[in-house]
C-alpha positions as CSV (number, residue, x, y, z in Angstrom):
1,M,-8.0,17.8,-8.8
2,K,-8.2,14.4,-7.2
3,T,-4.4,13.9,-7.1
4,T,-3.9,17.2,-5.3
5,I,-6.4,16.1,-2.6
6,I,-4.6,12.7,-2.2
7,L,-1.2,14.3,-2.0
8,T,-2.3,16.8,0.6
9,T,-3.8,14.1,2.8
10,I,-0.7,11.9,2.5
11,E,1.9,14.7,3.0
12,P,1.4,15.2,6.8
13,L,1.8,11.4,7.3
14,A,5.0,11.4,5.3
15,N,6.5,14.0,7.7
16,N,6.3,11.4,10.5
17,L,8.8,8.7,9.7
18,T,7.2,6.1,11.9
19,A,3.8,6.5,10.2
20,S,5.3,6.4,6.7
21,Y,7.1,3.2,7.6
22,V,4.0,1.6,9.0
23,I,2.0,2.6,5.9
24,G,4.7,1.1,3.7
25,A,4.8,-2.1,5.7
26,I,1.0,-2.5,5.4
27,I,1.1,-2.0,1.7
28,A,4.0,-4.4,1.3
29,V,2.2,-7.1,3.3
30,L,-0.9,-6.6,1.2
31,I,1.0,-7.0,-2.0
32,F,2.9,-10.0,-0.6
33,G,-0.4,-11.6,0.5
34,Y,-1.9,-11.1,-3.0
35,L,1.1,-12.6,-4.7
36,L,1.0,-15.7,-2.4
37,Y,-2.8,-16.0,-3.0
38,S,-2.2,-15.9,-6.8
39,L,0.5,-18.6,-6.5
40,I,-1.7,-20.9,-4.4
41,K,-4.9,-20.4,-6.4
42,P,-4.0,-19.5,-10.0
43,E,-6.9,-18.5,-12.3
44,K,-8.0,-21.2,-14.7
45,F,-8.4,-20.0,-18.3
């Protein structure tokens, strides 16, 4: 049930190519930032 709600909310944005590229770029920057953070400050075990 939750997945259908998420898909229906994302689907109108996917029709607009510019919006989908912007969303993809934001997600890529967040992932890249997290990877950089984990490289700079690794967790100590």
